[in-house]
C-alpha positions, 0 to 999 in steps of 0.5 A: 466543526468536529461533531463533538457538542457539549452538553455545557455552555462555555459561560458554564466552563469558565465558572466551574472549571477554571482559566487553568483546565480550560487550558488545558482543555482548548491545548488539547482539542489544537493538538488533538486537532492536528495529529487527527490527520496525520495518524489516519494518514499513516494508517492509509500507507505502507502497511506491510503483511504476510503473504496469507492465501487464506484471504484469495480462499474462495468467498473471501476479497476483496482480494488480488490472487497474483501469479508471479511468473519468470522468477530467476531463482528462490533467493532474496524477497518477493514484495507486491505492493498495491496503490492507489491509480494515482500518479502521485502515489505511485512507485513512491516510497511509502505511499503503497497501501499494502504491502506483501512480503513472500519468499520467492520460488524459482520460476513461478508462484501465487501472492495474496494481497487483500484490499481495502476495497473493490475499486479501481488499483494498481500493483508492482511485483519486485524480485529483492535478489539478494534481500539488500531491501535495496533496488539494485538495477543489475539483478532484481526484477520487477513486474507491473498488473497488467505486464506492461513492458518496464522501458530501458533509456539509457540503461536507467529502468523508466517504469511505465505509467500508473493509467497502463497499470491500471485495473478493477477490483472486485468484491470478491477475489480478483485473478492476476498474472504479473510476470518479472522482467529481470533488466 
């Protein structure tokens, strides 16, 4: 079940340890069993990193080197988030694998997003123009891997499906261009 093997059989443990020690040990096993999946899940999502361009140098990877264009200003923050290409994760709060934080440069800049392994992903880049770490529809911009159009319905942005943003990254550095769209 857990892969743990003990050199002692249960009757031997009862005789040597006594009931109090066995109760504490059993409680520890139960707590570990419930906490292990949560610990693994929390480390697999919502990690953050600075924009370290050395991770996109020749011979490095897996990573995505993104040429971000169309930034209206150098104020605020740029966030590049990489997601598993599943609709249950795509653009959901804290369901990204990694968020790279960078200072924007008016016009354009380059961002390096390290990946856990080669495979399929989707990326969203956002420009938080006023730096308040909230989405302000009137000032902030966004771009998606493969550059699908971000449509509006009744003035509200409707992000593209994860299928339109899905791409495959290799073992090395994958190059990509993302244009920021302001709505």
